[in-house]
C-alpha positions in Angstrom: -11.5 -41.6 -16.0 -8.9 -39.4 -17.3 -9.7 -35.6 -17.3 -6.6 -33.9 -18.7 -4.9 -31.5 -16.8 -6.1 -27.9 -16.6 -4.3 -25.4 -18.6 -1.4 -23.2 -16.9 -1.9 -19.8 -15.8 -0.9 -17.3 -18.3 2.5 -15.6 -18.2 2.8 -12.2 -16.6 2.3 -9.6 -19.0 5.4 -8.1 -19.8 7.0 -4.5 -18.5 8.1 -3.3 -15.3 7.3 -5.2 -12.1 7.6 -2.3 -9.6 5.3 -4.0 -7.0 8.3 -4.1 -4.2 8.9 -0.2 -4.8 5.4 1.1 -4.6 5.2 -1.5 -1.4 8.2 0.2 0.2 7.1 4.0 -0.5 3.7 3.6 0.3 4.9 2.2 3.7 7.7 4.7 4.8 5.5 7.8 3.5 2.5 6.3 4.9 4.4 6.0 8.8 6.1 9.2 8.4 4.4 11.6 6.8 1.3 11.3 4.3 -1.5 9.1 4.8 -2.7 9.5 1.4 0.2 8.8 -0.3 0.9 5.8 1.6 -3.0 4.8 0.4 -2.3 5.7 -3.3 1.2 3.5 -3.8 -0.4 1.0 -1.4 -2.9 0.9 -4.1 -0.8 0.8 -6.7 1.2 -2.1 -5.3 -1.7 -4.5 -5.0 -2.4 -3.7 -8.6 0.9 -4.4 -10.1 0.9 -7.8 -7.7 -2.3 -9.1 -9.1 -0.8 -7.8 -12.4 2.4 -9.6 -12.1 0.9 -12.8 -9.8 3.0 -11.4 -6.5 2.2 -11.3 -3.2 0.3 -7.8 -2.6 1.0 -7.8 1.6 3.5 -4.7 0.6 0.7 -2.9 -0.5 -2.1 -3.9 2.1 0.5 -3.0 5.1 0.8 0.3 2.6 -3.0 1.0 3.1 -3.4 -0.1 6.4 -0.4 2.5 7.8 -1.7 4.8 5.8 -4.9 4.8 7.2 -3.4 4.7 10.7 -1.9 8.2 10.1 -4.8 9.5 9.0 -6.8 8.8 12.3 -3.9 9.1 14.4 -3.2 12.7 13.2 -7.4 13.4 13.0 -7.4 12.3 16.5 -4.1 14.7 17.9 -5.8 17.8 15.9 -9.0 17.3 17.6 -7.4 16.7 21.0 -5.4 19.8 20.8 -1.6 18.2 20.8 -0.9 18.7 17.6 2.9 19.7 18.1 3.1 22.3 15.0 -0.2 24.0 15.6 0.8 24.9 19.2 2.5 28.1 19.0 3.2 28.6 22.4 
C-alpha cells in the first residue's frame, strides 16, 4: 500500500517577524526592572514564534524571568529589605 505523502505545511504568513525582538526585550525588562513588561513581551514573542514557525524559547524565558522578578520584588517588599523604600 503506497499512501501519498501528506501535504507540506503552509508557508508562514507574510509580515514582519519580530520573535527575537520581543523575546530579547522581554528578557531584559523582565530581569532588570519590569516583570509585567517581561511577561507581555514574552507572550508577544511566543505568539509570533507560533505564527512564523520559529522556536518560542526566548518568549518562555522572558515570561519566566518576568514572573521571577514579580515574585522576588514581592518577597523583598514583604520582608522590608526593599532598597528604595528605606529612607533612613
